[in-house]
C-alpha positions in Angstrom: 9.4 -10.3 -5.5 7.7 -7.4 -3.7 4.1 -6.6 -4.1 1.7 -4.1 -2.7 -1.8 -5.2 -1.7 -4.0 -2.1 -1.8 -7.2 -2.1 0.3 -9.8 0.0 -1.5 -11.8 2.5 0.6 -15.5 2.1 1.5 -18.1 4.6 2.5 -17.5 3.8 6.1 -13.7 4.1 5.9 -14.1 7.4 4.2 -16.5 8.5 6.9 -13.9 7.7 9.5 -15.8 4.7 10.9 -13.3 2.7 12.9 -13.1 -1.1 12.5 -14.7 -3.3 15.2 -12.6 -5.0 17.8 -13.4 -8.3 16.1 -12.1 -7.1 12.8 -9.0 -5.6 14.4 -8.3 -8.9 16.1 -8.8 -10.9 12.9 -6.5 -8.5 11.0 -3.9 -8.8 13.8 -3.9 -12.5 13.5 -3.6 -12.3 9.7 -0.7 -9.8 10.0 1.0 -12.0 12.5 0.7 -15.1 10.2 2.3 -13.0 7.4 5.1 -11.7 9.6 5.9 -15.2 10.9 6.0 -16.5 7.3 8.4 -13.7 6.3 5.9 -12.2 3.9 4.8 -8.9 5.5 7.3 -6.1 5.2 4.9 -3.3 6.1 1.2 -2.6 6.4 -0.9 0.3 7.6 -4.4 1.7 7.4 -4.9 5.2 6.2 -7.0 8.1 7.5 -9.9 9.1 5.2 -9.3 11.3 2.2 -10.9 14.2 4.1 -7.6 14.5 6.0 -5.5 14.2 2.8 -4.5 16.3 -0.2 -3.6 15.8 -3.8 -0.8 17.6 -5.6 -1.3 17.9 -9.3 1.6 18.6 -11.7 1.1 20.8 -14.7 3.3 20.5 -17.8 4.9 23.8 -17.1 6.1 23.0 -13.7 3.0 24.3 -12.0 1.8 22.5 -8.8 -1.8 22.6 -7.6 -2.9 21.4 -4.2 -6.4 20.0 -3.8 -7.6 19.2 -0.2 -9.7 16.2 0.4 -12.2 14.7 0.6 -12.3 13.1 -2.8 -15.4 11.9 -4.5 -14.8 8.5 -6.0 -14.7 6.2 -2.9 -14.0 3.1 -5.0 -10.8 4.7 -6.4 -9.5 5.6 -3.0 -7.1 3.7 -0.8 -7.9 2.8 2.9 -4.7 0.8 3.6 -2.0 -1.4 2.2 0.4 -4.2 2.8 3.9 -4.4 1.4 4.7 -8.1 0.9 7.8 -10.1 0.0 6.7 -13.3 -1.9 8.1 -15.9 -4.1 5.5 -15.3 -6.9 2.6 -13.2 -7.7 0.4 -16.2 -7.3 1.6 -16.6 -3.7 0.5 -13.0 -3.0 -2.9 -13.7 -4.4 -3.2 -16.8 -2.1 -2.3 -14.7 0.9 -4.8 -12.0 0.1 -7.5 -14.6 -0.5 -7.0 -15.6 3.2 -7.4 -12.0 4.4 -10.4 -11.0 6.5 -12.8 -8.8 4.6 -11.5 -5.3 5.7 -15.1 -3.8 5.4 -18.5 -4.9 6.5 -19.6 -4.8 2.8 -18.3 -6.1 -0.5 -15.0 -4.6 -1.6 -11.7 -5.4 -3.1 -8.0 -5.5 -2.5 -5.8 -4.8 -5.5 -2.4 -6.5 -5.8 0.5 -4.8 -7.8 4.1 -5.8 -8.2 6.7 -3.3 -7.0 9.4 -2.3 -9.5 12.9 -3.7 -8.7 16.1 -2.1 -10.0 16.5 -4.7 -12.7 13.1 -3.8 -14.2 14.4 -0.5 -15.4 17.0 -1.8 -17.8 20.1 0.0 -19.1 18.6 3.4 -18.2 19.2 2.5 -14.5 23.0 3.2 -14.7 25.5 2.0 -12.1 25.6 5.5 -10.7 21.8 5.5 -10.3 22.0 2.1 -8.7 24.6 3.4 -6.2 22.4 6.4 -5.4 19.4 4.1 -4.9 21.4 1.8 -2.5 22.4 4.9 -0.5 18.9 6.1 -0.3 17.5 2.8 0.8 20.3 2.4 3.5 19.5 5.9 4.8 15.8 5.2 4.8 16.3 2.0 6.8 18.4 3.9 9.4 15.6 6.5 9.7 13.2 3.9 10.8 
């Protein structure tokens, strides 16, 4: 099962305050443990929302772009891990071991990633083939 662990933003991360050397080292050790265990597939920190944008979709096909920053810090994402685990509980146990990504209280949200079989009959053999081609091409692009 794949899960995404989402690091919520803080006032500091939104202000562009970089992590300390100590936190970078602790996160590096944690990431190395996950990689050696075959758990970590990807993980990155994100720039503040002031360097981002949102694209809103209207019901009539309209698209509206809103440049950051965005107001609700607790709803923003500062980083993520994509993990391959045997169970959701395993993902929770890994994240419980994670160094606190901020120098203040915060949270990391864990969500299961949809797999092809989760979509049922609507995910036809043709759509599965297309998905396989896309994934293969994406891997080559890396």
